[in-house]
Every structure is written in C-alpha cells, then in structure tokens.
C-alpha positions as MATLAB code, in Angstrom:
seq = 'MCWAVLTVVLTAWFCFGALRYTNQIVVPVVGPVYSFEPYSSMLTVARKDPYVRGVILYLNTPGGLAYPCMEIAEHVKALREVKPVYAVMGGECASGGYYIASFADKIYTHRNTVTGAIGVLAVWMDYSEYYEKQGIKVWVWSTGKEKDFGAPWRPPTEEEKAKIPG';
ca = [
     -62.678   72.120   83.341;
     -61.645   69.851   80.472;
     -61.327   66.897   82.863;
     -64.789   67.563   84.273;
     -66.304   67.566   80.776;
     -64.332   64.462   79.893;
     -65.549   62.658   83.029;
     -69.180   63.490   82.181;
     -68.679   62.343   78.612;
     -67.023   59.078   79.583;
     -69.713   58.329   82.154;
     -72.389   58.978   79.529;
     -70.677   56.790   76.996;
     -70.182   53.850   79.340;
     -73.738   54.002   80.674;
     -75.901   54.952   77.705;
     -73.996   55.568   74.484;
     -75.795   58.900   74.123;
     -77.046   60.576   77.255;
     -79.444   63.488   77.573;
     -78.804   66.039   80.231;
     -81.222   68.876   80.845;
     -80.396   70.708   77.651;
     -77.597   68.838   75.932;
     -76.758   65.469   74.443;
     -73.424   63.645   74.372;
     -72.562   61.763   71.181;
     -69.549   59.462   71.568;
     -67.489   58.598   68.485;
     -65.193   55.903   69.823;
     -62.943   53.501   67.902;
     -62.454   53.289   64.155;
     -65.302   54.776   62.131;
     -66.605   52.240   59.619;
     -70.203   53.460   59.420;
     -71.976   56.739   59.915;
     -74.759   54.994   61.834;
     -75.674   55.479   64.699;
     -73.903   58.842   64.809;
     -75.952   60.437   62.058;
     -79.172   59.330   63.766;
     -78.122   60.790   67.129;
     -77.062   64.060   65.500;
     -80.310   64.298   63.517;
     -82.396   63.685   66.651;
     -80.355   66.328   68.523;
     -80.845   68.801   65.665;
     -84.619   68.336   65.576;
     -85.286   68.049   69.315;
     -86.288   71.484   70.678;
     -85.228   70.480   74.209;
     -81.630   69.817   73.183;
     -79.842   73.139   73.278;
     -76.334   71.877   72.515;
     -74.276   68.792   71.683;
     -70.990   67.498   73.023;
     -69.115   65.210   70.656;
     -66.710   62.917   72.483;
     -64.105   61.763   69.953;
     -61.649   58.997   70.799;
     -60.937   57.602   67.372;
     -58.063   57.047   64.964;
     -60.449   57.987   62.150;
     -61.720   55.440   59.719;
     -63.272   55.172   56.307;
     -63.513   58.456   54.429;
     -67.179   58.294   53.446;
     -68.624   57.653   56.958;
     -66.404   60.356   58.485;
     -67.517   62.816   55.824;
     -71.183   61.939   56.422;
     -70.818   62.462   60.176;
     -69.040   65.783   59.530;
     -71.934   66.902   57.290;
     -74.396   66.117   60.096;
     -72.227   68.094   62.544;
     -72.149   70.997   60.091;
     -75.958   70.941   59.744;
     -76.391   70.714   63.510;
     -73.985   73.573   64.115;
     -76.195   75.854   62.044;
     -78.987   75.576   64.654;
     -77.253   74.626   67.930;
     -73.800   74.845   69.510;
     -71.558   71.818   69.065;
     -68.480   71.195   71.218;
     -65.899   68.518   70.498;
     -63.966   66.857   73.311;
     -60.971   64.815   72.173;
     -60.085   61.680   74.096;
     -56.815   59.745   73.987;
     -56.590   59.999   70.235;
     -58.382   61.980   67.597;
     -56.780   61.565   64.216;
     -57.641   61.739   60.554;
     -61.427   61.399   60.164;
     -61.984   62.044   63.883;
     -60.086   65.310   63.648;
     -62.033   66.131   60.481;
     -65.336   65.612   62.320;
     -64.121   67.753   65.237;
     -63.118   70.567   62.886;
     -66.790   71.348   62.261;
     -67.567   71.927   65.968;
     -67.889   75.403   67.396;
     -65.097   74.692   69.856;
     -62.624   71.846   70.388;
     -61.372   70.804   73.817;
     -58.385   68.529   74.137;
     -55.882   67.378   76.682;
     -52.212   68.117   76.176;
     -51.544   64.374   75.856;
     -54.228   63.712   73.239;
     -52.719   62.190   70.111;
     -54.109   64.466   67.433;
     -53.366   63.448   63.873;
     -53.630   65.100   60.541;
     -56.660   65.259   58.345;
     -55.708   63.323   55.309;
     -56.765   60.759   52.802;
     -54.789   57.777   51.664;
     -55.670   56.445   48.235;
     -54.322   53.088   47.173;
     -54.488   51.837   43.618;
     -53.524   48.201   43.273;
     -52.616   47.308   39.690;
     -53.058   43.569   39.118;
     -53.287   43.865   35.338;
     -50.021   41.968   34.703;
     -50.998   39.232   37.151;
     -54.406   38.899   35.537;
     -52.773   38.662   32.116;
     -50.326   35.950   33.259;
     -53.163   33.994   34.865;
     -55.361   34.288   31.820;
     -57.944   36.351   33.663;
     -59.974   38.594   31.399;
     -62.011   41.478   32.715;
     -64.947   42.987   30.836;
     -66.434   46.195   32.130;
     -69.840   47.664   31.350;
     -70.030   51.155   32.723;
     -72.544   53.975   32.817;
     -69.843   56.607   33.107;
     -66.283   57.423   32.151;
     -64.890   57.330   35.709;
     -66.970   54.529   37.223;
     -63.961   52.177   37.399;
     -61.558   54.789   38.802;
     -59.089   52.845   40.952;
     -59.998   49.450   39.497;
     -57.335   46.771   40.173;
     -57.527   45.262   36.697;
     -55.791   48.186   34.983;
     -53.216   50.872   35.650;
     -54.346   54.492   35.991;
     -54.436   56.637   32.874;
     -52.432   59.852   32.669;
     -55.687   61.827   32.963;
     -56.579   59.934   36.187;
     -53.091   60.465   37.641;
     -53.451   64.204   37.008;
     -56.688   64.243   39.077;
     -55.020   62.785   42.169;
     -53.435   65.562   44.247;
     -49.933   65.122   45.576;
];
C-alpha cells in the first residue's frame, strides 16, 4: 500500500506540484527547505477548501532552515485540527522534514527511508579578536536586550550560554 501511495504522490509532484484528487490534495516538500512558501499557501488552501477532505504530505527532504520548517509545521498543525493529514516519507526525511511529518495524523515510510533526528544546530562565530586586530569597530543600537544574540562581533555572555540547551 505504501508503494501505491508513493507512486500517486510522485506522479502528482512531477506533473503538477500539488494535485487535487476527488477529496484530497498532495503537497510535496522536496529538497532543502529554505522558505515556507509555497507550502504554507497550499496548506492554507487545503484547510479552507470544503471539497478537500484530507491532505497527503510527500516529504523527501534533508530538512532546512529552522524558521521555514517551523512555519510549515504550524500550518500542518492548524490543518490537522480540521482535516486528516498523512505524511509519506520519500528517500530521506530528516531534521525539519521529520519535524513537519511529526504533526501529521499518520506517517508512512519505507524501510529504506533515511529518517534523521529532529534537531537544531546553532553556530556562534566569534570574530571579536579578528575585528580588534583589523581595527574594525562595531556600534550597536538595539531595541531589546537580546536583539544581537549570536552576533559575530562579540563572544556570548554567561547568561546567553546558560540559555542554550546542551
């Protein structure tokens, strides 16, 4: 059954991007996720369309940027409140892709699907010594205490380090 669903999803993706069947819509999330568009639009249309009775998410992605993946997941969560959502994992479904799938009612996967962990990698580059040696001065005007969290022109404070889990 999983192969039949996967065949339908792949056909829909190659032909139309998002394909309506009688009562369902297929939303493909393929490749790295760098933007939540057009996924959020398709999910919003599916949520509001009374003729769409369910959604199949086809996920073949290594994940991507945290914010777009979180936005897509929020749309899936909102959609799931009114209609069934099923996730079908392709060759890989890792990190943000797996996070998006976790909000579906049911997840279908093949035994050979590379399924990765849901995780976030935070990198803080500290160029403060380089800037000092090069004579680069940085002035910051900020509207809030944590607006420059992760800024490369300074090391993290002890308070900021304490806020980062791990």
